[in-house]
N, C-alpha and C positions, 0 to 999 in steps of 0.2 A: 531636651537636654543636650549638651555638646557631644556626648558619646554616641548618640543615635545617628549622626550623619556620617560616621566613619565608614560603614559598609558601602554607602552610596558613593563616597569619594573613591574608595578602593575600586569599585566597578568602573567608574569613569576613567581612572588611571589605567586599568587593565584594557578597556576598550580602545583608549588612545594609543596604548602600546601596540596592540594588535594591528590597528590601522597603519601605524608607522611601519611595522614589519611588512605588511602587505604592499605598501607603496614602494618600500625599498626592494622587495622581491620583484615587483613589476618593472621597476627601473632596471634592475639587473638583467631580467629576461630580455627587455628591449635592447639593452646595450649588447647582449650576447647575440641577438638576431642581426643587429647592424654590423657586427664584426664577423659574422659567419662568411667565409670565403665562398665564391661562386663554384659550383661543382665543375670539376674538370670534364672536358669533352670525352666522350666514350672512346676507348682505344680503337684505332683504325678509322675514325671518322674523318672524312676529307671534305671540308667546307667548300673548297673550290669545285670539286667534282659534283657535290650536291647542287650548287648554284648552277652549274652547267646543265645538269639534268633538268632542273626546274625551267631553265630558259628554253631547252629543247622541247620539253612538254608543252610549254606555252606556245612556241612557234608551231608545233604540230596541231594544237587545238585551233589556233587562228587560221592556219591553212585549211583545216577541215571545214571551219565555218565559212570561209571564203568560197571553197569549192561547192558547198551546199547552196550558197546564195547564187553563185554563177550557174548552177545546174537548173535554176528556175527560169533562166533566160534562154532564148532561142538563137543559136549562132547562125548568122547569115553572111555568106561570103560572096562578094561581087565577082563574077567570072571575068577573066582577062580577055577571053576571045568572043564574048557576046554580051549584050545588055542583060541585066538581071531580069529574068522572065518571071513575072508575078501573076498568079491566078487568084482572083477573088470569086468565091462562090457565095451567093447571097440572095436574099429575098427583097422585099420593098426597102429595107434599110440600106442594103448594098446598092439598090437601084436609086437611092437618094431621095425617096419620097419625103416630102415636107421640108426639104432644104430649099433655100431661096434660089440656088443656081447650081449648075454642074460642079463648079469649083468648090462648093460647100459639101459635096458628098464625102463621107468619111474615107472611102477608098481613093478618091481623087486627092484629098488632102494628104493621106499617107503616101501615095505615089509621088506627089510633088516633093515631099520632104525626103523621101528615099533618093531622089535624084541629086541631092546634095552630095551623095557618096559615089555617084556614077550613073551611067545610063540605065534607064529602066524601061522595060516593055511590059505593059499591064494588059491583062485580059479579064473580062468580066463574064461570068456564066451565071445568069440569074434573071429574076423577074419578080414582081409582086406576087404574094401568096404562094411562093415556092416552098415545097416540103423536101425532105431528104430524098424520098422516093422519086419525086418528080425531077429533082435536080439530076439524078443519075440517068433517068430516062431521056430527058430533053436536052441535056448538055453533055452527053457522053463523048461527042466528038471533041469538045474543048477540054473536058476532063482527061481524055486519053492522050493529050499532048504532054510534053515534058516541060516542067517548070523548075525554077530554083527556089521559089517561095510560094506557098499556097496558104491563103487566108480563108478559113471556112466560117461563114456567118449563116448557119442553118440551124433551125430548131424553133424559131419564133412562131412559124405557122403550124408546126407540128404539135406544139403544146395546146393549141386551140382546136385542132382538127383530128389529130391522130392519137390513138391509144398508146400508152407507154410501151406495151409489149411489141407493138408494130414498129415503133421508133427504135426499139432495141435491136431490130433486125435491119431496118432501112439505113440508119445512120452508119453503122459499121460497114455495110455494103458500099456506101458512098466513099467512106475513107479508104476502104480496100481498093476501090477502083482508082482513086487518086494516087495511092501508094504504088500500085502496079505500073502506072505510067510515069511517075516521078519518084522513084525509090530514094533518091538522094536529096529531095527537096526539103527545105525547112518548112515544117507544117505548124501553123498556128490555128487553133480552134477557139472561136468565141462562143460564150454561153448564149442561151436564148435571151431575147429582149422581152421583158415583162416583169410582173410582180414576182418577187423571189420565191414565194410559197408555190405559186402556180408553175413556174418554170423549173423549180428544184428537181423534180423527178427526171426531167429531160436533161438537165445539166449533169445529173448523176450518170447519164449514159454518155454524154459528149466527152466529159473529162477523162474517164478511164479508157474510152475507145481511142481518143486522140493520143494519150500517153502511151498506150500499148503499141501504137504505130510510130512511136518515136517523136511525137509532136509535143507541143506545150499548149496549155489551156489557160484562158483568161475569162474571168467572170465579168458580166456587164451590169450586175445589180447596182454597183456603186454609181454607174452612169444613169441608169434608168430611174432610180429612186428620187433624185432631186427634181423638184418641179421646174426649176429653172432650165432644165435640159429639154423641156418640151414646150410647145407653144401654149401660151395662156389662153384658155377658152377655145383652143383649136383655131386660132386666127394668127396668120403671119403678120409681121410688121407692116407689110404693104396692104393689109386688109383682106387678102384672100383666105378662104377657109380651108383648113386641113382637118386635123383631129388633135386630141390631147394625148395620144398614145405614141406616135412616132417622134423621133428626136428633132429638135429645131437645129439651127446652125451651130449653136453652142454644144448641143448634144452630139452632133456629127463630129465636131472637132474633138470632143472628149473621147469618142470611140477611136478616132484616129490616134489620139495620144496613147490609148490603151495598147493599140497595135504596135506603135513605135517603141513604147517603153518595154515591150516584151522582147525586143530584138537586141542582139549583140552583133553589131555589124563590123566586118573586117574586109 
C-alpha cells in the first residue's frame, strides 16, 4: 500500500541531509585551514644569525674531517741542505726476491719516484729471512745513522718463525733503536706479507708500536691477496722458477704504490 513506503523515504531524506551537512562541514574546515596564516617567528629570532651559525658549524665539521684524513698520512719534507736520506729495513721482499730486475724492487721503484721531488739518498738494511731481532743485531750500524724517512718492512719472517710474545719484544726494540738515531724522521711501517689470518697477530704488534713512535702504518693484505700480484705456478715470465708466495713485478709495484700513497711530500 502507498502509506508503507513513507518511513523509508523519510530515512533516505534524513541520510541525504546528514551527508550534505558533513560535506559542507568538511569544505568549511578545509577552507579554514587554507586561510590560516603562518605562525609568526618567535620573538627575538634572528634568521641571519642562525644561518651564520649553521655555516660556521658546517665549516668546522668539514675542517675536522679534513684534519682527520690528513692525519692518516705521513708528512715528508725534503731537506734544503742535503738529499732526502731514506732507510729501508726489510727481508726478502725488500731485497727484491722474485722481481725480474733490480729496477723492479719495490724500494727502488719508490726511490725513483721520490726523486721527482728532489735528490734522494737511499740505504737498505736487510736480507732474505730477516727477523726483527736479527735486523737490530746485524744492521745496527746502518740503523744507528740519521735519516729523514724510514720504511720498515719487517714481520714476514717473524710470523713463520717467531712466537708472538717474542715479536712483542723484538719489534718495539727495533723501532726504539731507529727512533733513537732518527728522532725526527718520518716513519712508515708496513704490515707483514702473508695470509691475513696468519699475519694478523703480528700486525697487531706492528701498528700500535709504530704509531706510538709517531709513525704511520700501512697494511699489505690488499696487495698480497690478489693472485695477480704473485707469479703463476711460481714461474717468472722468462721461465725461471721462484715461488707463489713472493710478489711478482706487479706486486712489487703495488707495494711501492702503498708506500708513496702514504706520504704527504713538501
